[in-house]
N, C-alpha and C positions, 0 to 999 in steps of 0.2 A: 532789386532784387526784388524783397515782396511785394510790389505794387504787380509783376509782374506773376508771378504764381496768386495773387488776387484777383485776376483779370477774367480769367473762366478757373476757379477750384473743380478741380473734382477728385476725386477720390473713390477704389473702387478697394474691396474687403478680396483678401486669399485667406481660404480655411482650407490647408492640406495641399491638397496640388489643384481647387480649383478656385479660379477670382469670379469676381463679380462684377456685373455689367458696371459703368463708370456714370454716380450718380453726381449733384451738383450738392456741393460742401455751403452750409449758413458763411454769412458776412461778417466779421464785427463781433467776431469771439474776442476777448479778451487772453486767453488762453493762446491765440495761438501763433503771436510773433514769439513765445517761451515752444511751442513747439518747430514753428520750422527752425528755430537755433541748433535744439538739443541732438538732433543727430547729424548737422554739421560737422554742431562738438563734440560730439560721438567719436566723429570719421576723423580727426584730425587728432583725439586723443590715441586712434588705434595704432594710428601714423605714425605717431611721434621716436624720435631713435629712444628718448632716455627713459621712456614710462615705457619699464618691460615687463608684460603679463607673465602671471603664472600658468607652466605648462605641467599638465600633467596626463601621461599617458597620450601624448601627443595633443592630447587641445590645452587649444589658447587663453587664456580669459582676463583682460585688460582692461572691460570696463564693465559697471554695472548698473545701470539706472534707475532703477528700481526708488530710491531713495528719492529722486527729484518726483514721487508720485505723492508727498510732504508741500512742495509750495503747491501744487498744481489743486490739494485737495485746500490748501488753505485760500487761493484765489476759488479756486469752485465756491467756497459758500460765502465768500464776499460778492458773489454773483446769484443767489437766491439769496442773498440775506437783504436785498432791493426788493424782493414779492415780499405782497401782503400775504401770507400762507398761516396754515392756523396753529397748533401747537401740534397735532396730530401730523399734517403734510408736514410738518418741520422734521416730526420722528421719523415717517415714512421716507424722506430725502435722505438721514441719518443712515437710515438701515438699507435700502436700496443703492446710492453712489458713494456712501462713503466707506463705509461699511467692509463691503467688498475690496474695497482698491488699500484700505487699513490688513485686511486679514492678508492680503498677497503679501502683501511687505513683511507682517509675522511670518508668515511661509518660508520666505524669504532671503529675510536677513535675518536668523536668529539671535541677532546682541541687541537690544532696545535699548539708548541711549539713555541715560538717566534720565528722569525725571518727564520722559517722554510721555508715556500712560497719561501724567498729571495736565499734561500740556496741554495734548487733545482730546479728555474729556472736559478742557478749565473749553479750549475752542470749541467745543462741539456745547456745551454750557450755554457760552456765550450767541449761537448760531437761536440754539432750541430756545429761545425765552430770548429773541431780538435784541441784545446788548442792554437785558434787563434784569431786573433782581431777580434773579430763580425765585418764583411762585412755590415749589415744590420742590424734596431734596429730589438731586438723581439716584438714591436708593430707592428711592418710590419709585421713579419712575421707570427704571427695571426691572420689575415687580410686572409678573407675567399680566394681563387684563384678569383673571380671575382673583388675582390676585392683589387686585384695585393700585395696578399699572399701566404704562403702558409699551410694554415690551422695549424701550430701550434699550441698545445693549449695552455692556459692561464688555468693555475692552481689554479692561485687565485676562477676566474671563478666556476670551479672545486668544489672546497672548500667549496664558497659558492651554489652551488645548494645546495650539501650535508646535508649543514647544515638544509639551509632549509626543505628537505624533512625530517630531523627527526624534524625538529618544524614540519610540519605537519602531521607524527606519534601519537606527545603526544598528538597532540589537538581534532586528535581521537578516540571519545570513543571507534568503536568499533572494534579498531586494536589489537589486540591481538599479542604483539613481546615480546620479553624475557628481552628486556632490559631498557623495560619500564618498568614491574614490580620490575627490580634491581632498578631500579632509583627512581621508585615511594614506594617503599618498605624506602630506602635508604633517601626519604626527608618527609616523611609520608607525613603530613595533610601540604605542602606550596601549595599557589596556582600561578599561572605563569599570 
């Protein structure tokens, strides 16, 4: 099946109701087998008779694939790690490619597993220093350029910011978002 998919790999982007013209995909990406198998797995979970979705206000929620981005981040860093990239270039990769993915997870999954932030910081540090001993403290790299740093993201601060944003949405009675109705239905009349 994978061989058939790789014969003429094309993709298009759907934005709202508009779909772009098909364009060719790159071959040889090590993440492709994971991407190809992810949706059939999700579909099998949705259709499995013994896995019951959470139903809130008529809306069914049976699977959330956001956590799978962690595996993609690890593999993504491994792909970039083989290239000769400067320290500033590696920090730019973290800021442009890793940080948005983590921010999405921080926003969508409100509770981080224990040690998750420390493990993430360790992975990023290993990537930045190309699996060698760090020569500059992370706290120094996280300073702004005007303060002598390289503006490396502090993931803990981003995590806290997204948690506080959710609290602000929760406290705003006029804000109508899907997760708020799910939480409200699950906790019923509990007051914060």
